[in-house]
N, C-alpha and C positions, 0 to 999 in steps of 0.2 A: 723431800722424797728424792730417793736416788735410784739409778738403774745400773744393772751388770747384765751383760750378755757374753755368751761364747760365740765361736766362729760358725757354729751350726745353726745360728738363729735366723739368719736369711742369706740369699745370695743375689747377685746381679744378674743381669740378663746374660752375660757370658759364663755363667756359673761360677763367678769368683766370690768367695765367702767374704762376709763382713768382717772388718776389723774388731776382736773382741774388746769389751770394756770389762776389765777384771776388778774384782774384790780389793779394796784399797784404792782403786782409781775410779771409783763409781762416778757416774754423771749426774749431776744435779738438775733437778727440772727447773726450767726457767720460770715456770708458773704452777703454783699447786693449791687448789681450793679444797678445803676440808668438807666433808659431808656436813651441812647443817640443816638437811630437811628430814623431818621425821617420816615414818611410814605412814600411809593412810589406808584404812580398810576400804576396798572397793566392792567387794560383794562376800557373801556368804551362802553355803549351803547347809541345810539341816535336814537329816534323815531321822525322825522320831520312831520310826520302826526299830533301829538298833542304836539310836542316840550319837550317830555320827555327825560332827561339826567339822566343817571345812572352810577356813577364813583365807582370803586372798588379798594380798597387800600390794602396792604400788612399788614397794622395794624390798630387798631381802631383809628379813628380821632374824634378829639374835633369838634362837629357840630356848636358850638357856634363861632368858628374861622373861618368857611367856608364863603368865599367871591365870590359870582357868578361873579361879575364885575371884577374878576381877571383873567378869562377865557377867552381863544381866540379860536375860530372855524377857522380852516384852509382848504382849498380845497385840500391840498396834504401835505405832510410831510416837505416840504420845500417851501416857496412861496417867498422868497426874500423880496423886499419892495413893492410888489404889493398890495395895500391896498384892491383891488377888490377881492382877492384870500383869505382874512382873515377878520374875524369880531370879535371884542372884546364885549362881552355882557355886556349889562348896567344893569342887574340884573335878578332875577328869584324868583319864588316862591318854597322855599324849603320844601321839602315833608318829609325827615327825621328829627324826632324830637330828637332821642337819639343818643349818640355817637356810632359809628359802623364802620364796615370795608368798609360799603357801604353808599353812599349818592346819594339820587335822588332830582331832582329838575325840574321845568317846565320853560322853557325859556319864557321870557315875550312876548306877542303878539306883541308889538312893534319889537322887535329884531326877532321874527320869521318871520314877514312879510317882513323885510329888508333882512333876509338871503334867503328867498324863492325867491326873485325878481331877 
């Protein structure tokens, strides 16, 4: 990883500008560690009146990789093989457009009606 900056980046205590580091002479990091930790879901909110789900993660997630149909709602923390106690969503309308630590979406009416039944 490399860094470039112009003289307006920062000034010293006597208001002197920093010496710029220009493209072509970029400064290489002495140490660089890639991100090797995946996000974890820390909490979620569910509003069954409108079907709004908000997921909150430990780090920024790539919204283009978000797949609503990989989520399963369950009646309790452990339901075994009882299909009546869990529901795999078939899709949703994603409301979050940018990468973020929170993702919100609306459950499809089809799914919402089956879950409520």
